[in-house]
C-alpha positions as CSV (number, residue, x, y, z in Angstrom):
1,M,90.9,115.3,73.0
2,P,87.5,116.6,71.9
3,F,85.7,114.7,74.6
4,F,87.3,116.9,77.2
5,K,85.2,119.8,76.0
6,S,81.9,117.8,76.4
7,F,81.6,117.8,80.2
8,V,79.6,120.3,82.1
9,A,80.1,120.2,85.9
10,V,80.3,123.2,88.2
11,L,81.6,123.0,91.7
12,L,80.7,126.0,93.8
13,L,83.8,127.0,95.7
14,V,84.1,128.8,99.0
15,T,87.5,129.4,100.6
16,L,88.2,127.3,103.7
17,P,91.1,127.9,106.1
18,L,93.7,125.2,106.4
19,G,92.6,122.7,109.0
20,A,89.2,121.8,110.3
21,A,87.7,119.7,113.1
22,Q,86.1,116.4,112.1
23,A,83.2,114.4,113.4
24,Q,83.5,110.9,114.8
25,H,84.2,108.1,112.2
26,S,81.4,105.5,112.0
27,H,80.9,102.2,110.2
28,K,77.5,101.5,108.6
29,P,77.0,98.3,106.6
30,K,76.4,98.8,102.9
31,P,73.2,97.3,101.4
32,E,73.3,95.1,98.3
33,A,73.5,97.4,95.3
34,P,71.5,97.1,92.0
35,K,73.6,96.9,88.8
36,H,73.9,99.2,85.8
37,P,71.2,98.4,83.2
38,Q,73.9,97.2,80.7
39,C,74.9,94.5,83.1
40,A,72.0,92.4,81.9
41,N,74.1,91.7,78.9
42,P,76.9,89.1,79.7
43,N,79.4,90.7,77.5
44,P,82.4,92.5,79.2
45,N,81.5,96.1,80.0
46,P,83.3,98.6,82.2
47,H,80.0,99.8,83.6
48,C,79.7,96.4,85.2
49,A,83.1,96.3,86.8
50,K,83.6,96.4,90.6
51,V,86.7,98.6,90.2
52,A,88.4,100.1,87.1
53,T,91.7,101.9,86.4
54,P,91.8,104.8,83.9
55,A,94.6,106.0,81.6
56,L,94.8,108.7,78.9
57,D,96.7,108.0,75.7
58,P,98.5,110.7,73.6
59,Q,95.4,111.0,71.4
60,G,93.3,111.9,74.3
61,R,91.4,108.7,74.4
62,L,90.2,107.4,77.8
63,W,91.2,103.8,78.5
64,L,89.9,101.6,81.3
65,A,91.2,98.3,82.7
66,W,89.0,96.1,84.8
67,E,88.3,92.5,85.8
68,Q,85.1,90.6,84.9
69,A,84.5,86.9,85.3
70,G,88.1,86.0,85.7
71,R,89.5,88.0,82.8
72,V,91.2,91.4,82.6
73,Y,89.7,93.6,79.9
74,V,90.6,97.0,78.5
75,A,88.5,99.4,76.4
76,A,88.8,102.9,75.0
77,S,86.4,105.8,74.9
78,A,86.6,108.9,72.6
79,D,83.7,110.7,74.4
80,G,84.8,110.8,78.0
81,G,83.3,107.5,79.1
82,A,79.9,108.0,77.6
83,S,80.6,105.0,75.3
84,F,83.4,102.4,74.9
85,D,84.6,100.4,72.0
86,A,84.8,96.6,72.1
87,A,86.7,95.2,75.0
88,R,90.1,93.6,74.5
89,T,90.9,90.5,76.5
90,I,94.3,90.5,78.2
91,N,94.4,87.0,79.7
92,P,92.9,84.3,77.4
93,E,92.5,81.8,80.2
94,R,90.4,82.7,83.2
95,Q,92.3,83.4,86.3
96,T,91.5,84.4,89.9
97,I,92.5,88.1,89.9
98,D,92.8,90.7,92.7
99,N,89.9,93.0,92.2
100,N,89.4,95.5,95.0
101,G,90.0,99.2,95.7
102,D,93.7,98.9,96.6
103,G,94.5,95.8,94.5
104,R,93.1,96.0,91.0
105,P,94.2,95.7,87.4
106,K,96.3,98.7,86.4
107,M,96.8,100.5,83.1
108,A,99.2,103.2,82.0
109,A,100.1,104.9,78.7
110,G,103.4,106.1,77.4
111,A,104.0,109.4,75.6
112,D,104.9,107.3,72.5
113,G,101.5,105.6,72.5
114,A,102.5,102.3,74.2
115,L,99.9,100.9,76.5
116,Y,100.7,98.9,79.6
117,V,98.6,96.6,81.8
118,S,99.5,94.8,85.0
119,Y,97.4,92.8,87.4
120,T,97.8,90.3,90.3
121,E,97.0,86.7,89.6
122,R,95.9,85.1,92.8
123,L,97.3,81.6,93.7
124,A,95.8,78.8,95.7
125,K,97.0,79.8,99.1
126,P,95.4,82.8,100.8
127,F,97.1,86.2,100.3
128,T,99.5,84.9,97.5
129,G,99.9,85.9,93.9
130,H,102.0,86.7,90.9
131,I,102.3,90.0,89.1
132,R,101.4,89.8,85.4
133,F,102.3,92.3,82.7
134,S,101.0,92.9,79.2
135,R,101.7,95.6,76.6
136,S,100.4,97.0,73.3
137,L,102.5,98.8,70.7
138,D,99.8,99.1,68.1
139,G,97.4,101.5,69.8
140,G,95.5,98.9,71.7
141,A,94.7,96.7,68.7
142,T,96.6,93.7,70.3
143,F,98.2,93.0,73.6
144,S,101.0,90.6,74.5
145,P,100.4,87.5,76.5
146,P,100.5,88.4,80.2
147,A,104.0,87.5,81.6
148,I,105.0,87.1,85.2
149,V,107.2,90.0,86.4
150,N,108.3,88.7,89.8
151,D,111.3,86.5,89.5
152,N,110.6,84.8,92.8
153,R,108.0,82.1,91.9
154,E,107.2,80.8,95.4
155,E,103.6,80.6,96.3
156,I,103.8,83.7,98.5
157,G,102.5,87.3,98.3
158,H,103.6,89.3,95.3
159,R,100.6,91.7,95.1
160,F,99.3,95.3,95.0
161,D,101.2,96.1,91.8
162,T,101.5,99.6,90.4
163,L,102.7,100.8,87.0
164,D,104.9,103.8,86.5
165,V,105.9,105.5,83.3
166,A,108.6,108.2,83.8
167,P,108.8,111.3,81.6
168,D,111.7,109.8,79.7
169,G,109.6,106.6,79.0
170,T,111.3,104.3,81.5
171,L,108.7,101.8,82.7
172,A,108.6,100.3,86.2
173,V,106.4,97.8,87.9
174,L,106.3,98.1,91.7
175,W,104.6,95.8,94.1
176,I,104.4,94.4,97.7
177,D,106.4,91.2,98.2
178,K,106.8,88.7,101.0
179,R,109.9,86.8,99.9
180,D,112.0,88.1,102.7
181,I,109.7,87.0,105.5
182,A,110.7,83.3,105.7
183,P,114.4,83.8,105.7
184,A,114.1,86.4,108.5
185,V,112.0,84.0,110.6
186,A,114.4,81.2,109.9
187,A,117.2,83.4,111.2
188,G,115.2,84.3,114.3
189,R,114.6,87.9,113.3
190,P,111.1,89.6,113.5
191,Y,109.9,90.8,110.1
192,P,106.7,92.9,110.4
193,G,104.8,93.6,107.2
194,A,106.4,92.8,103.8
195,A,108.8,94.5,101.3
196,L,108.5,96.8,98.3
197,Y,110.1,95.5,95.1
198,L,110.3,96.8,91.5
199,A,111.4,95.8,88.0
200,V,112.4,98.3,85.4
201,S,112.2,98.3,81.6
202,T,113.9,100.7,79.2
203,D,112.5,99.0,76.0
204,R,108.8,99.6,76.5
205,G,108.3,96.3,78.4
206,A,110.1,93.9,76.1
207,R,112.4,93.0,79.0
208,F,112.6,93.9,82.7
209,S,115.6,94.2,85.0
210,P,116.0,91.6,87.8
211,N,113.7,92.3,90.7
212,R,115.2,94.8,93.2
213,K,114.1,95.5,96.7
214,I,113.2,99.1,97.6
215,V,112.6,98.8,101.3
216,D,111.7,96.2,104.0
217,N,108.7,96.4,106.3
218,S,106.0,98.0,104.2
219,C,102.4,97.4,105.0
220,E,101.2,94.2,103.3
221,C,98.0,95.4,101.8
222,C,97.8,99.1,100.8
223,R,98.2,100.7,97.4
224,L,101.3,102.6,96.5
225,A,101.3,106.3,95.4
226,I,103.7,107.6,92.7
227,A,104.5,111.0,91.3
228,H,107.4,112.6,89.4
229,D,109.4,115.7,90.5
230,R,110.6,118.4,88.2
231,Q,113.7,116.4,87.3
232,G,111.6,113.4,86.3
233,R,112.5,111.4,89.4
234,R,110.0,108.9,90.8
235,A,108.6,109.8,94.3
236,L,106.9,107.0,96.2
237,L,104.6,107.2,99.1
238,W,103.3,104.1,101.0
239,R,102.0,102.9,104.3
240,H,105.0,101.6,106.3
241,V,105.3,99.4,109.4
242,F,107.5,101.3,111.9
243,G,108.7,99.1,114.8
244,A,106.4,96.1,115.5
245,D,103.0,97.4,114.5
246,L,102.9,101.1,113.9
247,R,101.4,101.8,110.4
248,D,102.1,105.3,109.3
249,H,103.4,106.6,106.0
250,A,106.9,106.8,104.4
251,L,108.2,108.7,101.4
252,T,111.3,108.3,99.2
253,T,112.5,110.0,96.0
254,F,114.5,107.7,93.8
255,L,118.1,108.6,92.9
256,D,117.8,106.7,89.6
257,A,115.3,104.4,88.0
258,E,116.0,101.6,90.5
259,T,117.6,103.1,93.5
260,A,115.5,104.6,96.3
261,G,116.8,107.7,98.2
262,P,116.5,108.3,101.9
263,I,113.3,106.9,103.5
264,R,111.4,109.6,105.4
265,R,108.4,109.2,107.7
266,V,105.7,111.7,106.8
267,S,102.7,110.9,109.0
268,F,102.7,110.6,112.8
269,D,99.2,109.4,113.6
270,E,100.5,106.5,115.7
271,W,98.2,103.8,114.3
272,H,99.2,100.6,116.1
273,T,97.6,97.6,114.4
274,D,98.4,94.2,113.1
275,A,95.5,94.3,110.7
276,C,95.5,95.3,107.0
277,P,94.0,98.7,106.6
278,H,93.6,98.4,102.7
279,H,93.8,102.1,102.6
280,G,96.7,103.5,100.6
281,P,97.8,107.2,100.4
282,A,97.8,109.7,97.6
283,L,100.7,111.8,96.2
284,A,101.0,114.7,93.7
285,I,103.9,117.1,92.9
286,D,103.0,120.5,91.6
287,P,105.0,122.6,89.0
288,A,106.8,124.4,91.8
289,G,108.2,121.0,93.1
290,V,106.0,120.9,96.2
291,Y,105.0,117.4,97.3
292,H,101.3,117.1,98.3
293,M,100.2,114.1,100.3
294,A,96.9,112.7,101.6
295,W,96.0,109.6,103.6
296,F,93.7,107.9,106.1
297,D,94.8,106.9,109.6
298,D,93.1,105.6,112.7
299,G,95.8,106.1,115.3
300,T,95.9,107.5,118.8
301,A,97.3,110.8,117.5
302,G,95.1,111.2,114.4
303,Q,92.0,109.6,113.0
304,G,90.4,110.2,109.6
305,L,91.7,111.9,106.4
306,F,94.6,114.2,106.3
307,Y,96.5,116.4,103.8
308,T,99.9,117.9,104.1
309,Q,102.8,119.1,101.9
310,S,106.6,119.3,101.8
311,H,108.7,121.9,100.1
312,D,111.9,119.8,100.4
313,G,111.1,116.3,99.2
314,G,109.9,115.1,102.6
315,Q,112.7,116.4,104.7
316,T,110.3,118.6,106.5
317,I,106.5,118.2,106.6
318,G,103.8,120.8,107.1
319,R,101.1,120.5,109.8
320,P,98.5,118.0,108.5
321,M,95.0,119.3,107.7
322,A,92.1,117.1,108.6
323,F,89.3,116.9,106.0
324,G,86.2,114.9,105.2
325,D,83.2,114.0,107.4
326,R,84.2,111.1,109.6
327,A,80.6,110.5,110.5
328,R,80.1,109.6,106.8
329,Q,83.2,107.4,106.7
330,A,85.3,109.8,104.6
331,S,87.9,107.6,102.9
332,H,90.2,106.9,99.9
333,P,91.6,110.3,98.9
334,A,93.1,111.1,95.5
335,L,95.3,114.2,94.7
336,A,96.2,115.9,91.4
337,A,98.0,119.0,90.4
338,A,96.3,120.6,87.3
339,G,98.3,123.6,86.2
340,P,98.4,126.0,89.1
341,A,95.4,124.3,90.9
342,L,95.3,121.3,93.2
343,W,92.4,119.0,93.5
344,L,91.6,116.6,96.3
345,V,88.8,114.1,96.0
346,W,87.5,111.3,98.3
347,I,84.3,109.4,99.0
348,E,81.8,109.5,101.9
349,F,79.0,107.1,102.7
350,D,75.8,107.9,104.7
351,G,74.5,104.3,105.0
352,Q,72.6,104.4,101.8
353,A,74.5,106.3,99.1
354,T,78.1,107.3,98.3
355,A,79.1,110.9,97.6
356,L,82.2,111.8,95.6
357,K,83.5,114.9,97.4
358,A,86.0,117.4,96.0
359,M,88.0,120.4,97.2
360,R,90.3,122.7,95.2
361,S,93.2,124.9,96.1
362,A,94.5,127.9,94.0
363,D,97.4,128.7,96.3
364,G,99.5,125.6,96.5
365,G,97.5,123.9,99.2
366,Q,97.6,126.8,101.7
367,S,93.8,127.2,101.6
368,W,91.0,125.0,100.1
369,S,87.5,125.5,98.9
370,A,84.7,124.2,101.0
371,P,84.0,120.5,100.2
372,T,81.4,120.0,97.4
373,T,79.7,117.0,96.0
374,A,81.0,116.3,92.5
375,A,78.8,113.2,92.0
376,Q,76.4,110.9,93.8
377,G,76.4,107.1,93.6
378,G,74.9,104.0,95.2
379,A,76.2,102.0,98.1
380,E,78.6,100.0,96.0
381,A,81.4,102.4,94.8
382,D,85.0,102.3,93.7
383,H,87.8,104.5,95.1
384,P,88.0,107.7,93.0
385,Q,91.1,108.4,90.8
386,L,92.2,111.6,89.2
387,L,93.3,112.4,85.6
388,V,94.7,115.6,84.3
389,R,94.6,116.7,80.7
390,G,95.2,120.2,79.3
391,G,95.4,121.7,82.8
392,R,92.0,120.4,83.8
393,A,91.2,117.7,86.3
394,Y,88.8,114.8,86.0
395,A,87.6,112.3,88.6
396,S,87.4,108.7,87.4
397,W,84.7,107.0,89.4
398,L,82.6,103.8,89.2
399,S,79.5,103.2,91.3
400,Q,76.4,101.0,91.0
401,P,73.9,101.3,89.5
402,E,75.3,104.4,87.8
403,G,78.2,102.6,86.2
404,Y,81.4,104.4,85.1
405,R,81.7,108.2,85.0
406,L,84.4,110.7,84.2
407,V,83.5,113.8,86.2
408,A,85.0,117.1,85.1
409,L,86.1,119.2,88.1
410,E,85.5,122.8,87.2
411,G,87.0,126.0,88.7
412,R,89.5,128.7,87.8
413,P,92.6,129.6,89.8
């Protein structure tokens, strides 16, 4: 944990009322980016990754999982990402691996020190894959051979995996699955989108339960967002296909480790599209039990980034607040509750460089600081992710040529 004291980053905060008008969203092509200087060395290096997923272990070490040249690697840092130890290889044989902002290798750490990794191995047909899982029970010294989690082995889509470790140690892998499409079509039923599935382990990943469907008609290509309520129950937020082609967001809180509760629609931006947005939402639950949600939409009723909250698990939803500069392609939000404070980060692109933007709320999301720039990067940049340790929030971000950074988000309630 000593590295959490080594960051110095100050965000100047000015209170902003809830809700703000946004400029028109634009799309500027991104120029080819130079690489981090360490990328001249062919050895695996998180600074050279396209995307990376962070995790914090009980000792306070920062772990990253990433893909490089057909292999998934993990490495640990004791100084907040300034340096990393030797990379461990998860898959001995090279594979084609999903490696993008919404579909990337994942990593999670249990309170008991177990380390978990998942990723999607792409298959020969387009948009197909298998979910692979590996674990370490010796502090990351060794990892198990990556096993396939999806029990349906057809050459179809099992992709966009997400790891979840509950407060009681229960492990779950969740993903987007297309196994139900062909039977529906054969029966003459329309089946827009895909389905969400999960498998659960109560023995630290030694065995998983049979795959279980969560819901039909999810979006096929957007990341899933997970948080836990005060009872330790999993809450899941995802982009859903309502009707034939309306892609807004849905929320459920699980009744137990495998059983979803009522499905509730939480965004109403009326985005009608048959395309894949590749733009998943963000979810956090604060100590008071309030659900905080953020997303991107491009619908007839709402375009851009939005934040809202619910005090009753999604039964009622607050009025969404627009944020971010649409003229700079504001996108890919992340949310975290750090003690009494809330943090909201996203990226903006001006045609040449990418800015990591941040806002903070000290009153449960009722008002927010003015947006500030927490870091600057090149044109090639990952989606930001948030970590919380000791009541403080950190933005995990990778850009080129700057490489990986863990940015401390400062501010007092």
